C-alpha positions as a Markdown table, in Angstrom:
| # | Residue | x | y | z |
|---|---|---|---|---|
| 1 | Met | 14.5 | 36.1 | 43.9 |
| 2 | Lys | 13.2 | 38.6 | 41.4 |
| 3 | His | 9.5 | 38.2 | 40.4 |
| 4 | Gln | 9.0 | 37.6 | 36.7 |
| 5 | Gln | 5.9 | 38.7 | 34.9 |
| 6 | Pro | 3.9 | 35.9 | 33.2 |
| 7 | Thr | 4.4 | 35.7 | 29.5 |
| 8 | Leu | 2.3 | 34.4 | 26.7 |
| 9 | Arg | 4.2 | 33.7 | 23.4 |
| 10 | Phe | 2.3 | 33.1 | 20.2 |
| 11 | Leu | 4.2 | 30.4 | 18.2 |
| 12 | Gly | 2.0 | 30.2 | 15.1 |
| 13 | Ala | 0.9 | 27.3 | 13.0 |
| 14 | Thr | 3.1 | 25.2 | 10.6 |
| 15 | Asp | 2.7 | 22.9 | 7.7 |
| 16 | Thr | -0.8 | 21.4 | 7.4 |
| 17 | Val | -1.9 | 22.5 | 10.9 |
| 18 | Thr | -4.6 | 25.2 | 11.4 |
| 19 | Gly | -4.7 | 27.4 | 14.5 |
| 20 | Ser | -1.7 | 28.1 | 16.6 |
| 21 | Arg | 0.4 | 27.2 | 19.5 |
| 22 | Tyr | 0.9 | 29.3 | 22.6 |
| 23 | Leu | 3.6 | 29.0 | 25.3 |
| 24 | Leu | 2.5 | 30.3 | 28.7 |
| 25 | Lys | 5.3 | 30.9 | 31.3 |
| 26 | Ala | 4.2 | 31.8 | 34.8 |
| 27 | Ala | 5.3 | 31.1 | 38.4 |
| 28 | Gly | 8.3 | 29.1 | 37.1 |
| 29 | Lys | 6.1 | 26.8 | 35.1 |
| 30 | Arg | 5.7 | 26.4 | 31.3 |
| 31 | Val | 2.5 | 25.2 | 29.5 |
| 32 | Leu | 2.3 | 24.7 | 25.7 |
| 33 | Val | -1.3 | 25.0 | 24.4 |
| 34 | Asp | -1.8 | 23.5 | 21.0 |
| 35 | Cys | -5.0 | 24.9 | 19.3 |
| 36 | Gly | -4.7 | 23.4 | 15.9 |
| 37 | Leu | -6.2 | 20.6 | 13.8 |
| 38 | Phe | -4.5 | 18.8 | 10.9 |
| 39 | Gln | -5.9 | 19.6 | 7.4 |
| 40 | Gly | -5.1 | 18.8 | 3.8 |
| 41 | Tyr | -4.2 | 15.2 | 3.0 |
| 42 | Lys | -6.6 | 12.5 | 4.4 |
| 43 | Arg | -3.7 | 10.9 | 6.3 |
| 44 | Ser | -3.1 | 14.2 | 8.0 |
| 45 | Arg | -6.8 | 14.8 | 8.8 |
| 46 | Glu | -7.1 | 11.3 | 10.3 |
| 47 | Arg | -4.7 | 12.4 | 13.0 |
| 48 | Asn | -7.5 | 14.7 | 14.4 |
| 49 | Arg | -9.4 | 11.6 | 15.4 |
| 50 | Gly | -6.7 | 10.1 | 17.5 |
| 51 | Pro | -6.5 | 10.5 | 21.3 |
| 52 | Phe | -5.3 | 13.9 | 22.6 |
| 53 | Leu | -3.6 | 14.4 | 26.0 |
| 54 | Val | -5.2 | 17.9 | 26.0 |
| 55 | Pro | -8.5 | 18.5 | 24.2 |
| 56 | Ser | -7.6 | 20.2 | 20.9 |
| 57 | Phe | -9.6 | 22.3 | 18.6 |
| 58 | Ser | -8.9 | 24.6 | 15.8 |
| 59 | Ala | -9.0 | 28.4 | 16.2 |
| 60 | His | -11.3 | 28.1 | 13.2 |
| 61 | Ala | -13.7 | 25.8 | 14.9 |
| 62 | Asp | -17.3 | 27.0 | 15.0 |
| 63 | Ala | -18.8 | 28.4 | 18.2 |
| 64 | Asp | -20.7 | 25.1 | 18.9 |
| 65 | Gly | -17.4 | 23.2 | 18.8 |
| 66 | Ile | -15.7 | 25.6 | 21.1 |
| 67 | Leu | -18.6 | 25.7 | 23.6 |
| 68 | Ala | -18.8 | 21.9 | 23.7 |
| 69 | Trp | -15.1 | 21.7 | 24.4 |
| 70 | Met | -15.4 | 24.4 | 27.1 |
| 71 | Lys | -18.3 | 22.6 | 28.8 |
| 72 | Ser | -16.1 | 19.5 | 29.2 |
| 73 | Ala | -13.7 | 21.4 | 31.4 |
| 74 | Glu | -13.4 | 20.1 | 35.0 |
| 75 | Arg | -13.6 | 23.7 | 36.4 |
| 76 | Glu | -14.4 | 27.2 | 35.2 |
| 77 | Pro | -11.5 | 29.5 | 34.5 |
| 78 | Arg | -11.2 | 32.9 | 36.3 |
| 79 | Met | -11.7 | 34.6 | 32.9 |
| 80 | Thr | -12.1 | 33.6 | 29.3 |
| 81 | Tyr | -10.5 | 35.9 | 26.7 |
| 82 | Ile | -11.6 | 35.8 | 23.1 |
| 83 | Ile | -8.6 | 36.8 | 21.1 |
| 84 | His | -9.3 | 35.6 | 17.6 |
| 85 | Gly | -11.9 | 36.5 | 15.0 |
| 86 | Glu | -13.8 | 39.5 | 13.6 |
| 87 | Pro | -15.2 | 41.9 | 16.3 |
| 88 | Asp | -18.9 | 41.0 | 15.8 |
| 89 | Ala | -18.2 | 37.3 | 15.8 |
| 90 | Ser | -15.9 | 37.6 | 18.9 |
| 91 | Asp | -18.5 | 39.5 | 20.8 |
| 92 | Ala | -21.2 | 37.0 | 19.8 |
| 93 | Leu | -19.0 | 34.2 | 21.2 |
| 94 | Arg | -18.4 | 36.2 | 24.4 |
| 95 | Leu | -22.2 | 36.4 | 24.9 |
| 96 | Arg | -22.7 | 32.7 | 24.3 |
| 97 | Ile | -19.9 | 31.9 | 26.8 |
| 98 | Lys | -21.5 | 34.2 | 29.3 |
| 99 | His | -24.9 | 32.6 | 28.9 |
| 100 | Glu | -24.3 | 28.9 | 28.1 |
| 101 | Pro | -21.6 | 27.7 | 30.5 |
| 102 | Gly | -22.2 | 30.9 | 32.5 |
| 103 | Trp | -18.5 | 31.9 | 32.5 |
| 104 | Arg | -16.8 | 35.3 | 32.7 |
| 105 | Ala | -15.6 | 36.2 | 29.2 |
| 106 | Arg | -14.4 | 39.3 | 27.4 |
| 107 | Val | -12.8 | 40.5 | 24.2 |
| 108 | Pro | -9.7 | 42.5 | 24.9 |
| 109 | Glu | -9.1 | 45.7 | 23.0 |
| 110 | His | -6.5 | 45.6 | 20.2 |
| 111 | Leu | -2.9 | 45.6 | 21.7 |
| 112 | Glu | -4.4 | 45.6 | 25.3 |
| 113 | Lys | -2.1 | 44.0 | 27.9 |
| 114 | Ile | -3.7 | 41.4 | 30.1 |
| 115 | Ser | -2.6 | 40.3 | 33.5 |
| 116 | Leu | -3.1 | 36.6 | 34.0 |
| 117 | Glu | -2.6 | 37.1 | 37.7 |
| 118 | Asp | -5.5 | 39.6 | 38.0 |
| 119 | Pro | -8.1 | 38.9 | 35.2 |
| 120 | Arg | -10.7 | 41.5 | 34.7 |
């Protein structure tokens, strides 16, 4: 059987949802990550308060919200990649991740290819 490289597909946001969706395919498995919150009409925003099967946050969440979500994880990832935001803000978040939960984190270069099998 031919080995297929893992893929990460950026699906974007729609309608009144901020953030984005990502589809990760690796080792014959598919995982859809929804990183958005509803905005706009009150009825839409109230959906953010409902239960989530996967903790969800907006890509526009502040660093405190992102770190609180990260600290609730059952285990540390091999690497955390900061792929959204202005360069200075991304690096500041990288440093907070390195010091607060104590995780490995980095900001990839523009158009850099990342191997999910061998994070560096």
